[in-house]
VOMARNU-926176 format. One line per 5 residues: their letters; for each residue y, z negated, x negated of N, C-alpha, C. Coordinates in steps of 0.02 Angstrom, whole numbers. Each point is the difference from the previous one (the first is absolute). Layout:
a) Y Z X Y Z X Y Z X ~ ...
END
This chain:
xxxxx) -602 -2064 539 49 21 -48 -17 70 -27 ~ -64 13 -14 -20 65 -26 14 55 51 ~ -9 -15 63 13 50 52 74 19 1 ~ 44 -49 -12 71 13 -1 21 42 -61 ~ -34 -9 -56 17 36 -61 -32 69 -3
xxxxx) -54 10 35 -38 62 -5 42 61 19 ~ 43 -6 47 40 58 20 54 17 -50 ~ 14 -45 -47 51 12 -51 -28 35 -62 ~ -65 1 -8 -31 30 -59 -8 75 12 ~ 27 39 -46 -5 72 5 -33 26 -63
xxxxx) -48 43 9 -32 33 -57 32 69 -6 ~ 27 14 -58 32 65 -11 -45 40 -47 ~ -22 56 25 -41 45 -40 36 67 -3 ~ 12 24 -59 37 62 -8 -45 59 16 ~ 19 41 49 -40 60 14 1 49 -58
xxxxx) 50 -3 -44 2 46 -56 -57 -12 -48 ~ -19 -62 -11 -51 -14 -50 -69 -15 28 ~ -5 -14 65 -64 -21 27 -32 48 50 ~ 35 48 24 -27 45 50 -47 50 -33 ~ -52 18 35 -46 51 -25 26 69 17
xxxxx) 48 5 42 32 64 17 73 -16 13 ~ 43 49 -7 71 -14 11 14 -16 74 ~ 21 -60 12 21 -18 68 75 13 5 ~ 23 20 59 73 11 7 38 -64 -18 ~ 53 9 -37 42 -57 -18 67 7 36
xxxxx) 24 -56 24 61 -1 40 43 -60 -19 ~ 64 10 -2 47 -55 -15 67 15 32 ~ 39 -53 8 67 7 28 53 0 -55 ~ 52 39 11 57 2 -46 62 -22 38 ~ 39 -43 -32 62 -22 29 54 54 -7
xxxxx) 48 2 46 51 52 -3 44 -5 -62 ~ 25 58 -21 45 3 -57 -25 49 -52 ~ 46 33 -32 -17 50 -51 -37 -29 -59 ~ 11 -64 -15 -33 -31 -58 -76 -6 8 ~ -26 6 60 -72 -5 11 -37 66 -14
xxxxx) 36 55 0 -31 66 -5 -36 12 -67 ~ 30 -13 -58 -35 14 -63 -66 -37 -7 ~ -1 -64 16 -63 -38 -5 -52 25 49 ~ 21 19 60 -47 25 50 -32 65 -21 ~ 40 46 -26 -28 65 -21 -46 -9 -60
xxxxx) 17 -46 -46 -45 -13 -57 -65 -32 23 ~ 3 -41 51 -61 -31 26 -46 53 31 ~ 29 49 35 -40 54 28 -39 35 -56 ~ 35 17 -54 -33 35 -56 -51 -46 -34 ~ 16 -64 -8 -47 -46 -31 -65 -5 41
xxxxx) 6 0 65 -60 -4 43 -42 63 -10 ~ 32 58 1 -36 64 -8 -34 3 -68 ~ 34 -24 -52 -31 -1 -67 -58 -49 -2 ~ 9 -59 30 -53 -51 -1 -63 26 35 ~ 10 37 54 -57 29 35 -33 56 -39
xxxxx) 34 28 -49 -28 54 -39 2 67 36 ~ 49 9 44 5 63 37 13 56 -50 ~ -40 53 3 11 55 -47 61 43 19 ~ 57 -21 -24 63 37 9 29 13 -69 ~ 28 58 -8 33 17 -63 63 -43 -8
xxxxx) 26 -1 -61 62 -37 -11 57 29 42 ~ 2 66 7 52 31 41 -7 -21 73 ~ -61 -1 25 -11 -21 70 20 -73 9 ~ -15 -42 -49 20 -71 5 76 -8 1 ~ 34 40 -40 74 -3 0 28 22 67
xxxxx) -29 53 28 22 24 66 -15 -52 54 ~ -59 -30 -4 -18 -52 48 49 -58 -4 ~ 18 -19 -60 48 -55 -10 68 18 29 ~ 22 62 -11 64 22 27 0 1 76 ~ -55 25 29 -5 1 74 -1 -71 28
xxxxx) -37 -44 -33 -3 -70 23 70 -30 -2 ~ 36 13 -54 68 -26 -7 45 24 57 ~ -4 64 17 42 28 53 -16 -30 68 ~ -64 -4 16 -20 -25 66 15 -74 8 ~ -13 -39 -53 14 -71 2 75 -12 4
xxxxx) 39 37 -40 73 -7 1 27 16 69 ~ -24 54 31 22 18 67 -12 -57 49 ~ -60 -29 -3 -16 -54 46 44 -60 -10 ~ 11 -20 -62 38 -61 -14 75 9 10 ~ 26 57 -20 72 9 2 26 22 69
xxxxx) -38 42 34 24 25 65 -10 -49 57 ~ -50 -44 -6 -10 -50 53 32 -66 -18 ~ 8 -14 -64 27 -65 -21 -48 -57 14 ~ -63 18 11 -51 -50 16 -60 9 -46 ~ -46 -47 5 -62 1 -37 -42 61 19
xxxxx) -40 25 -47 -48 53 15 -69 -21 -26 ~ -51 34 22 -68 -14 -22 -27 63 -33 ~ -25 -7 -61 -28 55 -39 -75 -7 -1 ~ -36 55 12 -73 1 -2 -21 58 -45 ~ -49 -14 -44 -28 52 -43 -75 3 15
xxxxx) -24 62 11 -71 12 15 -27 55 -45 ~ -65 -3 -14 -34 54 -36 -65 12 35 ~ -6 59 31 -63 18 33 -5 75 5 ~ -61 23 1 -14 71 7 39 43 -49 ~ 6 -24 -62 32 39 -52 76 5 6
xxxxx) 31 -45 37 72 2 10 30 -70 -5 ~ 59 -4 -30 39 -62 -1 53 8 54 ~ 5 -52 41 50 1 55 44 -62 -7 ~ 65 11 3 49 -54 -1 35 1 68 ~ 2 -58 33 33 -7 64 53 -54 -5
xxxxx) 57 13 31 54 -50 2 21 -9 72 ~ -10 -60 26 17 -16 69 66 -39 1 ~ 43 19 47 63 -36 8 19 -1 74 ~ 55 -33 15 22 -7 70 48 55 21 ~ 11 49 -42 47 53 15 -27 50 51
xxxxx) 45 41 23 -18 53 47 -26 60 -40 ~ -5 55 33 -24 62 -30 37 15 -65 ~ -36 22 -52 34 14 -64 46 61 6 ~ 53 -2 -39 47 56 0 -24 53 -49 ~ -15 58 26 -23 55 -43 43 60 12
xxxxx) -7 49 -41 38 62 9 49 9 -56 ~ 47 45 11 49 17 -51 54 -53 -5 ~ 26 -6 -60 57 -46 -10 56 39 -34 ~ 58 -27 4 59 30 -31 -10 5 -75 ~ 19 57 -29 -8 9 -72 39 -50 -41
xxxxx) 54 -26 27 41 -49 -35 -24 -72 9 ~ -48 -10 44 -25 -68 15 -34 -29 -61 ~ 7 -66 -8 -32 -35 -55 -66 -31 21 ~ -19 6 63 -64 -26 24 -25 46 55 ~ -59 -15 25 -27 40 55 -52 51 -20
xxxxx) -20 -1 -64 -49 49 -24 -69 -30 -13 ~ -8 -64 14 -63 -34 -16 -61 30 32 ~ 2 11 65 -59 28 34 -9 74 -17 ~ 53 35 -17 -7 69 -23 -38 1 -67 ~ 14 -49 -42 -35 -7 -63 -73 -16 11
xxxxx) -14 -46 46 -69 -18 16 -37 61 27 ~ 33 38 43 -31 60 27 -16 51 -55 ~ 43 5 -50 -10 48 -54 -55 -23 -49 ~ -6 -65 -11 -46 -24 -51 -69 -21 26 ~ -2 -33 56 -64 -26 26 -42 58 27
xxxxx) -66 -11 0 -45 51 28 12 7 74 ~ 2 -57 35 18 -2 71 39 -64 12 ~ 40 0 53 37 -60 18 13 3 75 ~ 21 -56 28 17 -1 70 23 -69 20 ~ 6 -9 65 19 -65 27 -28 -6 70
xxxxx) -7 -60 23 -21 -12 69 33 -64 25 ~ 13 -2 66 30 -61 27 -50 -58 -2 ~ 25 -59 -13 -40 -60 0 25 -45 55 ~ -34 -55 11 17 -46 54 73 -23 -4 ~ 23 -14 -61 69 -26 -7 42 44 -46
xxxxx) -15 63 -5 39 44 -44 -38 63 -16 ~ -9 13 -65 -34 61 -21 -37 -12 -65 ~ -45 46 -16 -35 0 -64 10 69 -30 ~ 26 2 -61 7 63 -38 -55 -2 -53 ~ -36 55 -7 -56 2 -47 1 66 -40
xxxxx) -34 -2 -57 -12 61 -39 -66 -7 -36 ~ -29 56 -20 -65 0 -34 1 45 -61 ~ -42 -19 -48 -14 40 -59 -75 7 -7 ~ -24 61 -11 -72 8 -12 -16 -17 -73 ~ -62 -20 -11 -22 -10 -69 7 66 -37
xxxxx) 19 -4 -63 8 61 -40 -60 13 -44 ~ -45 -50 -5 -57 7 -45 20 -12 -72 ~ 63 -9 -12 26 -13 -67 29 -70 -1 ~ -34 -45 -34 23 -69 -2 54 -8 -53 ~ 45 -47 12 52 -13 -51 -30 -32 -62
xxxxx) 39 -3 -51 -21 -31 -62 -24 -72 13 ~ -59 -19 -23 -27 -67 15 40 -57 -29 ~ 48 14 -43 41 -54 -28 56 -18 48 ~ 6 36 56 50 -14 52 71 -5 -28 ~ 15 44 -48 68 2 -26 13 -51 -54
xxxxx) -51 -37 -21 11 -53 -50 -22 23 -69 ~ 7 62 -14 -20 26 -66 -29 70 9 ~ -27 26 -52 -28 67 2 -75 -3 -13 ~ -37 34 40 -72 4 -11 -15 65 -37 ~ -32 -5 -57 -14 59 -40 -74 19 5
xxxxx) -13 64 -4 -67 28 -2 -43 -21 59 ~ 29 -4 59 -39 -15 60 -28 65 27 ~ -60 -3 25 -32 60 28 -22 -16 71 ~ -2 52 40 -27 -8 67 -75 -5 -5 ~ -33 -23 52 -73 -7 0 -33 67 -13
xxxxx) 28 54 28 -28 67 -11 3 20 -73 ~ 54 -16 -34 7 17 -71 -50 -40 -42 ~ -9 -63 17 -47 -42 -37 -71 26 10 ~ -19 17 60 -67 25 15 -14 65 -38 ~ 48 46 -1 -10 64 -35 -1 -11 -76
xxx) 37 -49 -25 1 -14 -72 -66 -30 -23 ~ -33 -38 44 -64 -33 -18 -56 52 -4 ~ 3 51 42 -54 50 2 -1 40 -61
END
């Protein structure tokens, strides 16, 4: 009986709270515009949880780029996509895999109400690109660490009189 039940027991350990280093996190998103806001907020929450030194401006840009790339994958393919967030070598990388063909890039009509997402990613992200995958493509972008961490209250209030380590060290001397 125990042998039959053993395969049903799953131990779930959150990499966010138990890893000694940031491991890449990956999840699937179901198609539809309603999935985009939660997915982009999750990208930012992961980056904040890891303590990646990005300025508030860089975090906002990262969130906007994530929103565009995830929306493109979900809306243009009408299928599920897979989002991966990595932090290594001083860079945050967001990848979105979908079953679509080559992404549409280039100029769009000035009167068009869509078609500017990847142009926005190109303008905001440090680098971006795409590569073919076994069943579609992966669109990715990266942001380098800025050395300036966001407010440690993560938007839940205001932190007053905080100093950087350098300021504290010089004040003690």
